[in-house]
TIBA-848298 format. One record per residue: x, y, z of N, C-alpha, C in turn; residue in one letter. Coordinates in nm, 4 decimals, always signed. Example, Ala and Ser with C-alpha at 12.3 -4.5 7.8 and 13.67 -1.06 7.14 Angstrom:
PT,nxx,nyy,nzz,caxx,cayy,cazz,cxx,cyy,czz,residuo
PT,+1.3190,-0.5690,+0.7800,+1.2300,-0.4500,+0.7800,+1.3200,-0.3300,+0.7800,A
PT,+1.2850,-0.2250,+0.7080,+1.3670,-0.1060,+0.7140,+1.2900,+0.0030,+0.7870,S
END
This chain:
PT,nxx,nyy,nzz,caxx,cayy,cazz,cxx,cyy,czz,residuo
PT,+0.0803,-0.1104,-0.0040,+0.0110,+0.0006,+0.0020,+0.1000,+0.1275,-0.0023,M
PT,+0.0527,+0.2233,-0.0717,+0.1364,+0.3522,-0.0868,+0.0987,+0.4420,+0.0122,D
PT,+0.1884,+0.4688,+0.1243,+0.1651,+0.5985,+0.2049,+0.2697,+0.6901,+0.1948,A
PT,+0.3301,+0.7038,+0.0768,+0.4285,+0.7999,+0.0561,+0.3785,+0.9293,+0.0834,R
PT,+0.4370,+1.0339,+0.1356,+0.4174,+1.1577,+0.1576,+0.3032,+1.1931,+0.2701,G
PT,+0.2605,+1.0677,+0.3537,+0.1820,+1.0830,+0.4570,+0.2752,+1.0687,+0.5755,L
PT,+0.2384,+1.1527,+0.6821,+0.3126,+1.1619,+0.8149,+0.2341,+1.0800,+0.9210,R
PT,+0.3320,+1.0255,+1.0170,+0.2777,+0.9618,+1.1330,+0.1482,+1.0444,+1.1975,C
PT,+0.0563,+0.9676,+1.2166,+0.0307,+0.8160,+1.2319,-0.0431,+0.7757,+1.0997,P
PT,-0.0505,+0.8457,+0.9971,-0.1367,+0.8049,+0.8897,-0.1010,+0.6667,+0.8156,L
PT,+0.0362,+0.6427,+0.8023,+0.0830,+0.5227,+0.7376,+0.0300,+0.3962,+0.8213,P
PT,+0.0194,+0.3953,+0.9551,-0.0115,+0.2877,+1.0253,-0.1678,+0.2885,+1.0140,V
PT,-0.2391,+0.4025,+1.0102,-0.3999,+0.3912,+1.0185,-0.4305,+0.3405,+0.8812,I
PT,-0.3624,+0.3650,+0.7718,-0.3893,+0.3041,+0.6378,-0.3668,+0.1658,+0.6320,R
PT,-0.2553,+0.1236,+0.6858,-0.2088,-0.0066,+0.6834,-0.3373,-0.1047,+0.7821,L
PT,-0.3652,-0.0359,+0.8741,-0.4833,-0.1016,+0.9606,-0.5992,-0.1358,+0.8808,A
PT,-0.6443,-0.0289,+0.8160,-0.7640,-0.0066,+0.7187,-0.7511,-0.1190,+0.6135,E
PT,-0.6297,-0.1363,+0.5481,-0.6014,-0.2133,+0.4414,-0.5988,-0.3613,+0.4898,S
PT,-0.5655,-0.3916,+0.6063,-0.5688,-0.5139,+0.6727,-0.7010,-0.5813,+0.7111,A
PT,-0.7844,-0.4977,+0.7231,-0.9322,-0.5477,+0.7789,-0.9941,-0.6356,+0.6735,K
PT,-1.0376,-0.7601,+0.7057,-1.1023,-0.8548,+0.6504,-1.0067,-0.9440,+0.5540,G
PT,-0.8806,-0.9268,+0.5757,-0.7690,-0.9985,+0.4893,-0.7451,-1.1351,+0.5802,L
PT,-0.7079,-1.2360,+0.5122,-0.6882,-1.3614,+0.5892,-0.5605,-1.3567,+0.6475,P
PT,-0.5328,-1.4518,+0.7706,-0.4102,-1.4573,+0.8175,-0.3205,-1.5173,+0.7139,A
PT,-0.1921,-1.4631,+0.7293,-0.0807,-1.5274,+0.6336,-0.0607,-1.4186,+0.5186,G
PT,-0.1632,-1.3321,+0.4993,-0.1473,-1.2259,+0.3929,-0.0258,-1.1254,+0.4190,T
PT,+0.0472,-1.1034,+0.3337,+0.1556,-1.0073,+0.3390,+0.1352,-0.8814,+0.2809,E
PT,+0.1465,-0.7700,+0.3506,+0.1209,-0.6273,+0.3068,+0.2600,-0.5485,+0.2993,L
PT,+0.2777,-0.4802,+0.2136,+0.4053,-0.3879,+0.2081,+0.3495,-0.2496,+0.2133,T
PT,+0.4099,-0.1820,+0.3250,+0.3795,-0.0329,+0.3134,+0.4912,+0.0542,+0.2710,V
PT,+0.4726,+0.1278,+0.1647,+0.5678,+0.2224,+0.1119,+0.5538,+0.3575,+0.1816,L
PT,+0.6600,+0.4120,+0.2310,+0.6520,+0.5249,+0.3097,+0.7780,+0.6111,+0.3150,S
PT,+0.7551,+0.7527,+0.2982,+0.8553,+0.8448,+0.3014,+0.8843,+0.8923,+0.4690,T
PT,+0.7923,+0.8466,+0.5440,+0.8152,+0.8942,+0.6840,+0.8944,+0.7992,+0.7579,D
PT,+1.0228,+0.8565,+0.8108,+1.1090,+0.7589,+0.8808,+1.0539,+0.7024,+1.0143,P
PT,+0.9424,+0.7498,+1.0602,+0.8645,+0.6948,+1.1814,+0.8047,+0.5533,+1.1424,A
PT,+0.7919,+0.5240,+1.0205,+0.7231,+0.4093,+0.9906,+0.8124,+0.2837,+1.0309,V
PT,+0.9420,+0.3081,+1.0365,+1.0449,+0.2058,+1.0693,+1.0321,+0.1401,+1.2118,K
PT,+0.9666,+0.2193,+1.2985,+0.9194,+0.1870,+1.4376,+0.7959,+0.1773,+1.4628,L
PT,+0.7000,+0.2596,+1.3785,+0.5609,+0.2365,+1.3960,+0.4907,+0.0999,+1.3522,D
PT,+0.5361,+0.0657,+1.2398,+0.4804,-0.0549,+1.2012,+0.5205,-0.1820,+1.2744,V
PT,+0.6356,-0.1937,+1.3093,+0.6759,-0.3086,+1.4106,+0.6068,-0.3148,+1.5249,P
PT,+0.5806,-0.1878,+1.5731,+0.4888,-0.1687,+1.7018,+0.3635,-0.2227,+1.6878,A
PT,+0.2929,-0.1704,+1.5645,+0.1701,-0.2164,+1.5566,+0.1545,-0.3509,+1.5260,W
PT,+0.2463,-0.4123,+1.4715,+0.2442,-0.5669,+1.4511,+0.2401,-0.6452,+1.5935,C
PT,+0.3457,-0.5841,+1.6738,+0.3446,-0.6475,+1.8174,+0.2123,-0.6290,+1.8800,R
PT,+0.1567,-0.5193,+1.8832,+0.0254,-0.4977,+1.9535,-0.0899,-0.5714,+1.8959,M
PT,-0.0949,-0.5985,+1.7570,-0.2053,-0.6613,+1.6811,-0.1729,-0.8067,+1.6653,R
PT,-0.0784,-0.8670,+1.7021,-0.0479,-1.0034,+1.6820,-0.0029,-1.0381,+1.5281,G
PT,+0.0434,-0.9438,+1.4582,+0.1139,-0.9733,+1.3207,+0.2622,-0.9863,+1.3366,H
PT,+0.3204,-1.0329,+1.2265,+0.4624,-1.0424,+1.2090,+0.5363,-0.9338,+1.1236,E
PT,+0.6121,-0.8696,+1.1798,+0.6982,-0.7739,+1.0836,+0.7978,-0.8561,+1.0214,H
PT,+0.7773,-0.8578,+0.8791,+0.8752,-0.9424,+0.7965,+1.0234,-0.8748,+0.7835,V
PT,+1.0080,-0.7517,+0.7223,+1.1232,-0.6783,+0.6943,+1.1049,-0.5418,+0.6631,T
PT,+1.2088,-0.4545,+0.6810,+1.2063,-0.3148,+0.6638,+1.3160,-0.2954,+0.5645,T
PT,+1.2977,-0.2399,+0.4455,+1.4157,-0.2018,+0.3495,+1.3981,-0.0485,+0.3061,R
PT,+1.5382,-0.0038,+0.2974,+1.5523,+0.1214,+0.2666,+1.5140,+0.1266,+0.0992,E
PT,+1.4558,+0.2270,+0.0647,+1.4208,+0.2272,-0.0927,+1.4985,+0.3669,-0.1316,H
PT,+1.5836,+0.3606,-0.2226,+1.6437,+0.4690,-0.2697,+1.6508,+0.4939,-0.4261,T
PT,+1.5755,+0.3958,-0.4950,+1.5965,+0.4052,-0.6503,+1.5149,+0.5183,-0.7108,D
PT,+1.3932,+0.5164,-0.7248,+1.3201,+0.6505,-0.7942,+1.2512,+0.7199,-0.6782,D
PT,+1.2467,+0.6877,-0.5696,+1.2012,+0.7653,-0.4559,+1.2689,+0.7304,-0.3348,W
PT,+1.2919,+0.8011,-0.2251,+1.3650,+0.7677,-0.1019,+1.2556,+0.7541,+0.0008,T
PT,+1.2749,+0.6458,+0.0722,+1.1886,+0.6043,+0.1906,+1.2148,+0.4655,+0.2279,G
PT,+1.1014,+0.4035,+0.2757,+1.1120,+0.2538,+0.3276,+0.9838,+0.1776,+0.2841,W
PT,+1.0203,+0.0344,+0.2579,+0.9273,-0.0476,+0.2227,+0.9110,-0.1481,+0.3498,A
PT,+0.8181,-0.1436,+0.4242,+0.7978,-0.2318,+0.5427,+0.6950,-0.3462,+0.5117,V
PT,+0.7388,-0.4702,+0.5142,+0.6360,-0.5767,+0.4871,+0.5995,-0.6608,+0.6150,T
PT,+0.4715,-0.6743,+0.6316,+0.4135,-0.7460,+0.7438,+0.3375,-0.8715,+0.6961,V
PT,+0.3166,-0.9730,+0.7913,+0.2528,-1.0754,+0.7596,+0.1210,-1.0740,+0.8633,R
PT,-0.0025,-1.0886,+0.8233,-0.1047,-1.0820,+0.8953,-0.1186,-1.2027,+0.9781,L
PT,-0.1403,-1.1972,+1.1216,-0.1663,-1.3107,+1.2214,-0.2978,-1.3572,+1.2125,G
END
């Protein structure tokens, strides 16, 4: 899901909205330009019973982070 240009807490709010109704095991990747996403998404995973899979810095055509989670 694309959350580039959004500031905290909007990337996590959008992630939560996107995750609603999806089955366990589904992987979602959040694209964000907000550095807070590196901490906020893993914290959201811990609180909601999901798994933080990876956080990768993205520097090709835009600068930011791609954070992948697996829904529990």
